[in-house]
N, C-alpha and C positions, 0 to 999 in steps of 0.2 A: 848192282841193282839200282833202279831209278829212285831218285828222291821223291818224297811226297809232292813237292812243288812241280817237278817234271811230270808226274802222273796227272796232277790237276791241269797243267797246261795242255797235255794231250787231250783230255776230255773237253776243255774249252775250245780247242781248235776244231773239234767235231760239231760244235753248235752251228746249225745252219744259218745262213744269212736271213735276217728278218725274224729270228726266233730268239728267245731268252731262256735261261735256266737260273737256278738258285744256288747259293753257296751250299745249302743243306743237301740239295739233290746231288751235287757233285760229291760231297763228303760221303753220303750214303752209298753212292755208286762205287766209291773207292773202298768201301768197307769200314769207314770211319764216321759213322753217322753222327757222332757228337763233335765233329771237327769242322763245323761250318766256319768258325772264326779263323781256323788255320787256312781254309780255302780263301777267305778274305785276305789274309796276309800274303798268300801266294799271288792273288790278283794285284795287290799293292806293289808287288815286286816283279810284275810281268811286263811292264811297259817297254823295256829295252831288250826283250827276249827275241831271239831269232830261232826258228821262224816266228813271226808275230803271233801274239795271243790276243784274240778279240775280247778282252776283259770287259768291254762295254756291254756285252751280252749276258753278264752275270749280275743278277739283282738279288734283293733279299726275298724272303718267303712270301711277301705280299705284293711283290713287283716294284718296290721302292728302289730308287737309284741310290742306295746307301753308300756305295763306293765312289761316288762322283767326285769327292774332294781329293781323290788320289790321281786325277787326270791332270794333264798339262795346264789347262785353263778352265775356269768355271764355265759350265755348260757344255764341255766337250763330250761327256758321256751321252747326254741328251742329244746332242747334234749327230753323233755317230749312229745312235739308234734311229733317229728320224731319217737319216740318209738311207737306212735300210727299210724305210716304210713303216716303222713302229711309231705310233703316236704316244707321246709322253705329256701328261698334264699334272701339274703340281708335283713334279718329281716322281710320278708313278706311271708305270707302263699301263696304257689303256688296253683292255682286252687281254690282260695278263694270262688268264686261264687258257685262252685260245692260242696264245703265242708261246706258252710254256713248252719247252723241249725237255723231255725226261731221258737222262742218259741211261737209265735202267732199261728202257724199252727200245733204244736205238743203238 
């Protein structure tokens, strides 16, 4: 059986380019609605995973780049999102509701 982290990684790999989702949405989709923090830990441990996990596409419930301190250098999460056409201001995804990808419906 797959570990919880592997299941999280599989969901995150499905997030489309130019879209974001939340730790909580992933946890809910995996049947562990109260495990958003564990999803965050999975993202913290995803940076050397093969195939790659686009952890930069996972933000908190209001669109804040709360996991950015776990990237290789300051500003990397923002840079990766902006490279996908996502606008970030004050560490928040602009138009978060429009860019939100819900794993429950996809």
